[in-house]
LOVEXBA-584884 format. One record per residue (C-alpha): residue number from 1; z negated, y, x negated. Coordinates in steps of 0.02 Angstrom, whole numbers. Each point is the difference from the previous one (the first is absolute). Layout:
BEGIN
NUM_Z_Y_X
...
% end
This chain:
BEGIN
1_10_4_-17
2_32_168_-70
3_-107_153_12
4_104_74_164
5_-26_-167_86
6_-186_1_-14
7_-13_180_54
8_121_-21_153
9_-142_-174_20
10_-137_108_-4
11_65_136_113
12_67_-140_141
13_-176_-80_-17
14_-102_132_14
15_86_67_148
16_-32_-166_89
17_-168_0_-20
18_0_182_79
19_89_-77_131
20_-126_-128_2
21_-155_97_1
22_64_142_138
23_45_-143_123
24_-184_-79_-45
25_-72_176_51
26_128_23_155
27_-60_-185_60
28_-175_68_24
29_67_82_153
30_0_-125_110
31_-176_-42_-42
32_-59_177_42
33_86_23_153
34_-76_-166_51
35_-193_51_-68
36_36_189_71
37_-44_39_-174
38_63_164_-5
39_-71_74_-160
40_59_-146_-89
41_168_50_54
42_-11_170_-70
43_-60_-75_-165
44_158_-124_-13
45_109_132_47
46_-79_120_-146
47_10_-155_-117
48_163_-22_20
49_64_154_-25
50_-62_6_-179
51_51_-177_-32
52_195_63_-68
53_-96_106_-151
54_-113_-138_-37
55_157_-139_-11
56_98_119_-93
57_-142_47_-140
58_-42_-190_-21
59_168_-44_-37
60_28_139_-123
61_-164_-44_-94
62_90_-177_-13
63_174_73_-44
64_-88_105_-131
65_-66_-133_-85
66_140_-103_-4
67_121_140_-80
68_-116_74_-105
69_108_129_-111
70_131_-28_110
71_-68_56_156
72_132_143_-6
73_140_-64_-52
74_120_44_115
75_162_-126_-56
76_-139_-121_23
77_-27_67_196
78_162_10_27
79_34_-187_-31
80_-153_-34_92
81_75_68_165
82_144_-113_-18
83_-113_-147_-7
84_-103_66_140
85_155_32_102
86_52_-167_-28
87_-175_-66_44
88_4_96_187
89_177_-33_28
90_20_-34_178
91_-194_20_63
92_-6_80_184
93_-123_134_-95
94_94_23_-137
95_-21_184_17
96_-188_-17_-7
97_3_-73_-165
98_99_109_-71
99_-107_146_54
100_-130_-89_-63
101_82_-19_-180
102_56_190_3
103_-186_41_26
104_-51_-80_-174
105_140_77_-83
106_-25_169_58
107_-196_-46_-65
108_56_-62_-179
109_135_158_-16
110_-95_139_85
111_174_22_67
112_71_167_104
113_104_-33_118
114_106_-158_7
115_42_-86_-186
116_148_-106_67
117_-3_-89_-173
118_-154_-94_65
119_-22_35_163
120_90_-77_169
121_92_140_58
122_90_-34_198
123_32_160_56
124_175_-38_78
125_-53_-126_116
126_-146_-70_150
127_-44_-147_-98
128_-92_-59_173
129_174_-20_83
130_33_-155_-108
131_-118_-97_63
132_53_-127_124
133_-129_-123_32
134_-101_24_158
135_-165_27_-7
136_-110_-150_95
137_-42_41_177
138_-25_-89_171
139_121_21_135
140_-12_-38_190
141_115_5_151
142_-99_79_145
143_29_-65_152
144_39_91_154
145_-105_-98_110
146_-160_-11_-95
147_9_113_-150
148_-202_-7_-11
149_27_-190_-51
150_113_69_-141
151_-158_130_-71
152_-145_-137_34
153_129_-82_-147
154_-11_136_-105
155_-172_38_-6
156_-39_-195_-25
157_122_22_-159
158_-101_137_-71
159_-182_-91_-23
160_-148_74_-48
161_-193_-73_-41
162_-64_76_145
163_68_-16_194
164_139_124_91
165_-104_76_152
166_105_-25_145
167_146_-82_-59
168_77_-13_154
169_-26_165_55
170_57_86_-177
171_185_-106_17
172_13_51_159
173_-42_184_-28
174_132_-25_-163
175_133_-69_111
176_-42_162_143
177_36_122_-131
178_138_-55_-92
179_76_-29_156
180_-38_177_56
181_69_76_-161
182_168_-93_7
183_29_24_190
184_-43_194_-49
185_172_-10_-116
186_100_-91_102
187_-39_-168_-87
188_-81_-107_117
189_-26_-146_-6
190_-88_-37_-160
191_115_-128_-99
192_-90_-31_-163
193_-144_33_-130
194_-6_-21_-178
195_-167_32_-106
196_-17_6_-187
197_-111_-151_-62
198_-98_119_-95
199_-164_86_114
200_-3_169_-67
201_-186_80_-19
202_-62_173_3
203_-161_81_36
204_-68_-105_148
205_174_-64_46
206_97_-142_5
207_176_16_40
208_140_-106_55
209_185_68_-66
210_167_-33_70
211_106_44_111
212_65_-26_185
213_155_-33_79
214_70_47_138
215_156_-33_109
216_92_110_-136
217_-85_51_-147
218_-170_-10_-75
219_-134_114_-30
220_-172_2_-130
221_-127_-91_87
222_-181_-8_-83
223_-159_-77_91
224_-159_63_-69
225_-148_-98_7
226_-173_34_-11
227_-162_-88_-31
228_-156_54_147
229_-155_-66_35
230_62_-127_117
231_147_-77_-119
232_178_75_-51
233_122_62_138
234_152_101_-10
235_-23_178_11
236_176_80_16
237_190_-34_-13
238_121_135_-95
239_179_-17_20
240_60_182_-13
241_48_27_-188
242_-74_177_12
243_-176_-111_14
244_42_-131_-120
245_65_116_-120
246_-174_101_6
247_-114_-173_-20
248_139_-19_-170
249_-43_180_-41
250_-47_89_-155
251_-145_82_62
252_-88_-179_26
253_-54_-106_-120
254_80_-147_-71
255_-5_-177_93
256_-89_-168_-57
257_163_-120_35
258_0_-159_-115
259_199_-5_-28
260_66_-140_-89
261_136_129_-58
262_18_185_42
263_180_22_1
264_49_-84_137
265_-136_54_118
266_65_174_-68
267_167_-26_68
268_-71_-85_178
269_-97_173_20
270_157_98_-36
271_89_-82_130
272_-124_47_143
273_-47_195_-105
274_176_29_-49
275_-43_202_-38
276_-154_-58_-111
277_34_24_-175
278_-22_-147_-87
279_-110_76_-135
280_-135_24_156
281_13_-167_46
282_-28_-82_-172
283_-151_120_-17
284_-65_-37_183
285_-3_-184_-59
286_-118_42_-136
287_150_-5_-137
288_-26_183_-56
289_70_-2_-168
290_162_-72_88
291_-23_130_118
292_7_121_-141
293_154_-81_-75
294_84_-4_150
295_-13_186_47
296_54_39_-177
297_148_-94_11
298_56_71_186
299_-50_183_-54
300_107_-8_-136
301_130_-70_48
302_24_140_136
303_-25_133_-135
304_129_-81_-102
305_111_-5_121
306_-26_174_69
307_12_121_-142
308_6_145_71
309_-160_-11_122
310_-138_96_-111
311_-190_-40_27
312_-75_153_72
313_-181_36_70
314_-66_-75_150
315_-10_84_153
316_-180_65_63
317_-115_98_-86
318_-21_-7_-191
319_-149_-108_-41
320_-146_87_-107
321_-23_-175_-73
322_168_-84_2
323_198_72_-43
324_112_-100_119
325_195_-41_-20
326_104_-89_92
327_195_-60_-1
328_48_60_163
329_105_-158_24
330_-157_-131_-40
331_-135_-23_109
332_-103_43_-136
333_-130_106_-79
334_-76_34_-184
335_-159_77_-30
336_-47_65_-178
337_-177_47_-40
338_-18_182_-48
339_-80_54_-152
340_-124_100_98
341_-56_24_147
342_-35_181_76
343_-172_28_110
344_-76_-64_108
345_43_-171_-69
346_-116_-70_-148
347_75_-165_-18
348_106_-34_-174
349_136_-90_-11
350_-88_-167_-61
351_-102_19_157
352_139_-10_86
353_102_-127_-85
354_-165_-98_56
355_6_52_164
356_208_-89_26
357_-72_-151_-88
358_-165_-17_125
359_127_32_146
360_117_-165_-73
361_-172_-85_9
362_-52_57_180
363_45_-80_188
364_99_124_32
365_15_-41_177
366_165_92_48
367_-43_137_-41
368_10_35_-177
369_159_5_-92
370_49_-132_-153
371_11_95_-165
372_85_-67_-140
373_-30_53_-173
374_144_17_-104
375_10_52_-193
376_117_52_-113
377_139_41_141
378_166_54_-70
379_105_127_76
380_170_101_-45
381_-83_192_-29
382_159_53_88
383_-34_-108_159
384_-149_111_26
385_-16_177_101
386_-24_143_-107
387_-155_60_102
388_-69_-182_-1
389_23_-11_-176
390_-79_162_-41
391_-161_-52_119
392_-22_-164_-110
393_21_79_-162
394_-115_135_49
395_-142_-90_96
396_37_-194_-42
397_22_17_-204
398_-130_-138_-55
399_123_-118_120
400_157_68_-50
401_76_-29_-178
402_201_28_-26
403_119_-100_-114
404_160_60_-24
405_74_17_155
406_-123_-101_93
407_-184_56_97
408_-106_-149_-20
409_-156_-7_107
410_-148_-79_-62
411_-99_-38_164
412_91_17_172
413_-72_-61_155
414_161_-60_130
415_-39_-7_189
416_105_-9_146
417_49_168_60
418_-83_61_184
419_8_142_101
420_-147_124_-41
421_-104_0_157
422_-16_180_0
423_204_30_-13
424_19_-129_143
425_-129_48_114
426_103_170_5
427_178_-109_15
428_-55_-78_165
429_-10_4_177
430_-167_37_79
431_-27_-180_39
432_48_-53_-170
433_-109_112_-80
434_-162_-39_98
435_53_-180_-24
436_-1_33_-199
437_-141_96_6
438_-115_-145_86
439_72_-140_-121
440_-63_133_-129
441_-183_-11_69
442_18_-196_9
443_54_-2_-177
444_-148_91_-47
445_-96_-118_102
446_75_-158_-62
447_-29_71_-175
448_-191_27_32
449_-32_-174_75
450_50_-81_-150
451_-115_100_-105
452_147_125_-53
453_-30_178_3
454_176_111_-15
455_-96_156_-62
456_133_121_17
457_56_-8_170
458_128_150_-10
459_153_-48_109
460_110_0_-158
461_-91_-143_-73
462_64_-128_147
463_183_-60_27
464_93_-60_159
465_83_-179_-33
466_194_-42_77
467_-98_-95_137
468_-131_161_23
469_-162_-68_-71
470_-104_131_-85
471_-50_-71_-177
472_-97_122_-137
473_72_13_-156
474_-104_120_-124
475_-123_-90_-95
476_-89_117_-120
477_-143_30_114
478_-17_-179_97
479_-189_-62_-15
480_-102_-147_114
481_-76_52_147
482_-148_-77_-41
483_-47_103_-138
484_29_164_79
485_-149_102_79
486_61_65_187
487_-113_144_57
488_11_91_141
489_51_206_-17
490_-164_79_-22
491_-35_150_157
492_-1_163_-82
493_-191_68_29
494_54_209_-39
495_146_113_34
496_38_-3_-195
497_16_-196_5
498_134_9_144
499_107_103_-83
500_-12_-59_-164
501_184_-43_-99
502_-81_-130_-76
503_-132_-144_37
504_-195_86_-15
505_-70_-178_-12
506_20_-133_-161
507_148_-97_6
508_-28_-164_-115
509_152_-102_-78
510_30_-126_144
511_-40_95_125
512_116_11_168
513_-26_95_162
514_132_-96_125
515_-31_163_113
516_115_89_-106
517_144_-127_-20
518_103_107_123
519_-3_128_-115
520_90_-71_-132
521_103_-110_121
522_94_164_70
523_72_-89_139
524_87_125_133
525_-138_26_142
526_95_-118_118
527_5_-133_-139
528_-188_16_-51
529_-65_2_183
530_107_-165_41
531_-66_-75_-162
532_-188_37_45
533_22_-52_161
534_44_-175_-57
535_-92_-8_-186
536_-115_98_32
537_-135_-98_-81
538_94_50_-183
539_-105_167_34
540_-174_-66_30
541_-106_-21_-150
542_-87_-132_78
543_154_-124_35
544_27_3_-209
545_-179_-32_-9
546_4_-145_127
547_150_-78_-92
548_-72_32_-184
549_-146_-124_60
550_120_-112_61
551_107_-4_-159
552_-155_-21_-110
553_-54_-152_116
554_161_-77_-63
555_49_9_171
556_183_46_-11
557_89_57_173
558_165_-104_42
559_145_111_-15
560_148_-66_86
561_163_4_-75
562_87_38_162
563_-43_86_168
564_-88_-57_149
565_158_-13_121
566_68_-143_-147
567_-148_-119_40
568_10_-143_118
569_-83_30_170
% end
């Protein structure tokens, strides 16, 4: 065996080990669900998030010991890439193996941008399109006269260590919901259903994921299971693409799904969610590194295909902490930390990075936008709008280098582009603005119930997705509800106190005054009144204090990932 062959074998074995350890953690999800061990499920999610870097570091140390003085021999690594390509050729998850290899080369050589001499590069194709092997699934023909019997078989095929509560009732409710949904689309009757073998778990729910067939077409089908005091039952059925897309959205934590291979599952999910970017599908399945690779591939393929399109400032009120820019034809924003922040910001660039890392590890409950850190991103200087480039030079010099005709960003965060809430409200009808304002309140409630306090509630820090869901995306002041000190606003005892422009009483770090939230929200009067009518608890210090006590006891309220209207009767 040559030295190059030895490197290739080491890296292939290291990825196989990573994949096995990833699967072992994912498999725990079923037991967590069966025992209703929700804290354990959160611990597993956090452990799995750090697994990739752990395995990369372990493999890197083994390779360094193996190679010694040859650890940075570029021709050797070029030969190793060729040997590695032969070892993984034909595998369904060949792209995941390649990403693992690229991560190692970047660690060894501290690559800036892409190094085609030693890395795998594929900007001109969509590799997942080459996967033709169908993912493992159950398929059922649905009896027009006895549909409940079909769904009894469905539930029978997905067994747990605890019984279903009222299985027949659950099966009948699923059948009725699917019949009603397909009838609404003119697709009645239900002809068939197919569901992936693998059960998807997240937070307190298990999901059977697949598609349902009507007379002429199919739609997504997700059956949500919950485990209550009386056993397991079907809680909801999702068949609208918008609802399923939100379930698989970038503002949610990653699924625990014990998939033998990933690429074939992504191909299946793309068939039911055709508008969902492939990078987001890999990411929501827990393969965040592959998600970054696919996002990079997709963006730069478009970037090179549209040479006249410039990078410009993103729409919205400029942030004090981040400079934000976008490429208009792509649904992404790039966020670069400014070198220093104006008053009243008291944080530092290092602390901002820590906050983004913290959010990566939180249960995001559909209200915190995933942010992927990219290092040493390289763009041609000519592709920047002059005003944007001047802003980056003036305020983000610590994160920016100029090399020849290129601009290199040492660190930037890439997020899906949303419409800033303050702009969105101005563009809507009265009813549309009211619905967005109410969902803004619900977003704060959902975050709070998961021990997340957004800190800065300004409208510009929230965005609206294409499915009209309000999401928070500015993390520099995020904190834990359980660590805040929620207080009533003191009543003035004199005229001087009453007219004082500054608080006339002591305010300690961590003090929060819910009665003053409306001042920072700055909603128009009709929207503010609507928000208080529906979410008045947000302005009540006692509600926050009671929630704190509940969280400190370890009693985290459930936050369903779909509206009440989708729940089964």
